[in-house]
Every structure is written in structure tokens, then in C-alpha cells.
C-alpha angles and dihedrals in degrees: 000000000000120000123241111221130188112201133165142136114273139187118242088255091056108262130130092195127025128237091269092054091254129134102168087125088073093063102131123231116226094274096049089045091052088051090054090048089055092043095053091057087071095055122097097181135005123216117201145162127241097268096052090043091054091047091050095048088091089073093060091072102018092105089067090068107097091202094060113122126234097262092051089048090053093049090049092050090055098038100047099060094038110110112245131192113203117202111206140136094194102049118084096191143008135210136230123010092342137112129202127235125176097199144337099097095160094046091048092051090049090049093050093046090055090055118093114259143106102220125097129264102232124203122199126185128055097242094051092043091052090058092050091046092050090055089047092245102131117097100178139023115207111190126186103197115204119203097247137097111217098179099227146345132111110352122223090225123048109244094224095054118130122240112290121185115219137194117211107232104168142012133180131178116206126209088252088062092249109142124210117209123185118191128183118210112245110226 
């Protein structure tokens, strides 16, 4: 059965977006970006909410920019064809290799898990991940901790989540002092 992973950049105080709505502090250096490129190779489908979808729309046409460097071209070549499921009650259509759902997160995850495939089912966005976590559907948390305190905003973890025991399965510290932590849910 395919794993469901929730991974995002986070501040040391636990936020994916600061109180001003900004997340420029998550801009990856070359080594962190290379890590994300390799990570996306192991994803079969990406589930996301409206905000993350709108942020990632840039990559649907980024390859048309002649000034794009090699790493960004490589990311775009992997991201564009990747199937995406966008959960939104406000969007009426989506672009690229994406389809729109207005509900049924648990049902969609179970449907995707039943399909053949070895790649992960990735979840991006705190609100969507909170729904999956509440239903006990997340298998791994992948946290890229940035050395910054933002003081508030959108938390990586829902504050009303139940206790979940985790096993640390991987760590990595980058020269930029960003720390990657990968935890598997203990069932």
C-alpha cells in the first residue's frame, strides 16, 4: 500500500507561513532544492489545497522562461506531468495535470492507496494535512526546518490533533543550517 506523506518547509517555531502570509524564508538554497527534486521523483500523486495549488501554478509555465536554470528546468519537468488533486470549494477549474475535488479527502486517499503504484501520495498544505491527520491517514511527516522564528501564522501541525507516536527514520543538516526530519507514524 502506498504511503501518504506530509512534507513542507517550516519555521523553528512550527509555522509554514508567517503572520504576514509570507514564506520567503523557505526559499531553498541549491542543495535543499536538489533534495526536493530528488524527493519528488518518489511521488505518484500530489494532493493540495487551493492556496498551495495557486502558489505552485508558477511551475505549470515556468519552462517557457528562457532564463530558467538547469535545476529549475529539471523540477518543472518532474512537477508538470505529476498528477495533482486540488481540494477546493472556491475554485471552479484547475490547470495542468490536475483535477478538482470539493470534498472526500479520506475517500480519495483510500482510492489512491488501492491503485497500483509504488510512489508516495504527497500532501501539501496545512489545512488539507490536518484533515488527513485527523482521519489517521498520514504515514510520514517530512519536515524541512528553517532556522527562523516567525512568531505566528499557519502552523505545520493542527493544534487539535490527537497524540501520534512517531519514529525518526531520517535526518539531514544542510550547509544553510536547514534541517530535514522524516518521521514515520507508529501504528
